[in-house]
C-alpha positions, 0 to 999 in steps of 0.5 A, spaced: 550 494 546 552 498 539 548 492 535 542 493 539 542 501 538 543 500 531 537 495 530 533 500 534 535 506 530 534 502 524 527 500 526 525 507 528 527 510 521 523 505 518 517 507 522 518 514 521 518 513 513 511 509 513 504 511 515 497 508 516 494 513 511 493 511 504 493 518 502 490 518 494 490 510 494 484 511 499 478 507 497 476 502 492 479 500 486 478 495 480 483 491 475 480 487 469 486 484 466 490 479 467 484 477 472 478 481 475 480 484 482 477 489 487 482 492 492 480 497 498 485 501 501 483 504 508 487 506 514 492 501 516 489 495 512 487 493 505 481 488 503 482 484 497 478 477 495 474 477 502 481 478 506 483 484 510 491 485 511 494 490 515 499 494 511 503 500 511 504 506 506 510 510 504 509 516 499 514 518 494 511 523 490 506 520 485 508 513 488 505 509 494 509 503 496 504 498 500 508 493 505 504 487 508 505 487 516 502 480 516 500 474 512 504 470 507 506 477 504 509 480 510 515 484 509 513 484 501 512 491 498 508 493 492 509 499 488 502 503 486 503 509 481 498 514 481 496 516 474 491 521 475 485 521 481 482 515 478 487 511 475 493 507 478 498 502 475 502 496 479 505 490 476 498 487 477 495 491 472 492 498 471 487 499 476 481 504 476 477 507 482 470 505 483 466 511 485 469 518 486 475 520 489 474 521 496 
């Protein structure tokens, strides 16, 4: 019983820390190096290369952690550091917002 309670509390703590709100990531971004990719962040999901995946967001200052909730990357977390309203960096490169910030 103690083990089940511990697992349940851990799951609730993680759920409380994440959100479906993309915050400053909301919108469409593009990167050209090392290869061109366009990514759109929406509430609870992201779309890239014609595929939409369910994700969650965790905001830590100017950094947003994006965790996949489905697909081959399920459970994987990627870090996006906001440089300004129209620029962000990740391990995939430097992204620039398409259009104006929402």
